[in-house]
N, C-alpha and C positions, 0 to 999 in steps of 0.2 A: 607594775610592769611597763606600762605605757610611758610613764615619766622616766623610768630607768632608760628605755630605748631612746627616747628624745634626748636625754642627757648624753648618753654614749655616742650616738650618731652625730649630734651637734658638735662634738668636740673632735670627731675624726675627719670631718669634711672641711673644705675650704669655703663652701657656700652654705652655712648653717640655716640661713633664711629660707633655703629651698627644700629643707627636710620636711617631709609630710609622711605621717604614719597613720595608716587605717587599721582599725581593730575590728574583728568580727568574732563574736563570742557564741559558743553553744554551750550545752550543759557541762561538758567535760573538757572542752578544748578552747583555746583562745588563739586566733590567727592574727599575726601582724604582717602587714605589707608595707615596706619601707620604700619611699620614692625620694630620690635625691637628684641634684643637678647631674647632668650627664658626665661632667668631668670628675665627679666624686664617686661614681659607682665602683671603681677599682679600689678606692680607699675603704669602702664599706666591706667589700668581699675580701680584700687582702690577698697576699701572695698564697697561691694554691688554696684559696678559700679559708685560710686560718682565722681571719678576723671575724667573718660571718659565723664560722663554726663556734668561736668563743662566745659570741653574742647569743647564739642560739642555746648553747649549754647554760649560760647564766639566766637566760630568760626562762628556760625549762625548770631550772632550779627554783626560781621565784614562783613559777606557776605551781610546782609541786607542793609548796607550802600552802597553797590554797586548794589543793586537791585537784588540780587541773593539769592539762598538758598544753604546751605552747608550740606554735610553729612560727618561724620568722622567714620571710621571703623578701628579696630585693627586687623591686620593679625595675626592669632594664629598659632603656631607650631602644628603639628599633635599630637593628643592625649591630648591636653590641655582642661580643663574643659570649658564649655560655660560661657558666661558673666552672672553674677547675676543681675537681675533687681533691681533698687533702691527701698527701702521700701517706702510705701505711706507717703506723707508729713503730717504735723501736722494738 
């Protein structure tokens, strides 16, 4: 899962060398915290949060194969706007 996140985030951003992902694991959950260059935060979150939502979905599917649950959060630089929720589906 960590390698998947590194692969995906590294290709979405303009500063792949600045991508850092921390992983914290408990018995049934794996938490990932993604830190990127301040200019790239919007690219990871995406319009209306759709990109990060897709990343979270895929990471959760991978975690489920191992009998775990996963969370993915983006570490935001100070002063950045909060993540916008995705609009309701059709």
